[in-house]
C-alpha positions in Angstrom: 17.8 192.8 66.7 19.0 190.7 63.8 21.6 193.3 62.9 23.0 193.1 66.4 23.3 189.4 66.2 25.1 189.6 62.9 27.5 192.2 64.4 28.1 190.0 67.4 28.8 187.1 65.2 31.3 189.1 63.1 33.1 190.4 66.2 33.4 186.8 67.5 34.6 185.6 64.1 37.2 188.4 64.0 38.4 187.6 67.5 39.0 183.9 66.5 40.7 184.9 63.3 43.1 187.2 65.1 43.8 184.5 67.7 44.5 181.9 65.0 46.8 184.4 63.1 48.8 185.4 66.2 49.1 181.9 67.8 52.3 180.8 66.0 54.0 184.1 67.0 53.2 184.1 70.7 56.3 182.3 71.8 58.6 184.5 69.7 56.9 187.6 71.0 57.1 186.4 74.6 60.8 185.5 74.2 61.5 189.0 72.7 59.7 190.6 75.6 61.6 188.6 78.1 64.9 189.5 76.5 64.0 193.2 76.6 62.9 192.9 80.3 66.3 191.2 81.1 68.2 193.9 79.4 66.2 196.6 81.3 66.8 194.8 84.6 70.6 194.7 83.8 70.5 198.4 83.0 68.7 199.2 86.3 70.9 197.1 88.5 74.2 197.5 86.7 75.5 200.1 89.0 75.0 197.8 92.0 77.0 195.1 90.2 79.9 197.4 89.4 79.1 198.2 85.8 79.2 201.9 85.1 75.8 203.2 84.2 75.4 206.7 82.8 71.7 206.6 83.5 72.0 205.5 87.2 70.4 208.7 88.4 67.3 208.0 86.4 67.2 204.2 87.1 67.8 204.5 90.9 64.1 205.2 91.6 63.1 202.1 89.7 65.1 199.7 91.8 62.6 199.4 94.7 59.8 198.6 92.1 61.9 195.9 90.4 63.3 194.3 93.5 60.4 191.9 93.7 61.3 190.5 90.2 65.1 190.5 90.9 65.2 186.9 92.2 63.5 185.4 89.1 65.8 187.6 86.9 69.1 186.5 88.4 68.1 182.9 88.3 67.1 183.2 84.6 70.4 184.8 83.9 72.2 181.7 85.3 73.3 183.1 88.6 72.4 180.7 91.5 72.7 183.4 94.1 72.2 187.1 94.1 75.2 188.9 92.4 74.8 191.8 94.8 76.9 191.5 98.0 74.6 193.6 100.1 71.4 192.1 98.9 70.6 188.5 99.6 67.4 187.2 98.1 68.1 183.4 98.1 
């Protein structure tokens, strides 16, 4: 019983130590993840925007999945309206 309490305390202390260690890096990690997501979205939708994409055959099946995030992406990239002529999301 006492051993379980000590283990629980160490688990809790370890959790708080990890949180304190990772806290300063969270924004940098989130920014890097967002940049990778933006690049991936550009790769997936590049063929629709007129940029040749050698992997278009493989990224074509991902377009329906990523369409729900497309509006947020094009606004984050600084485009007020959808850059796609045949797809209006705004």
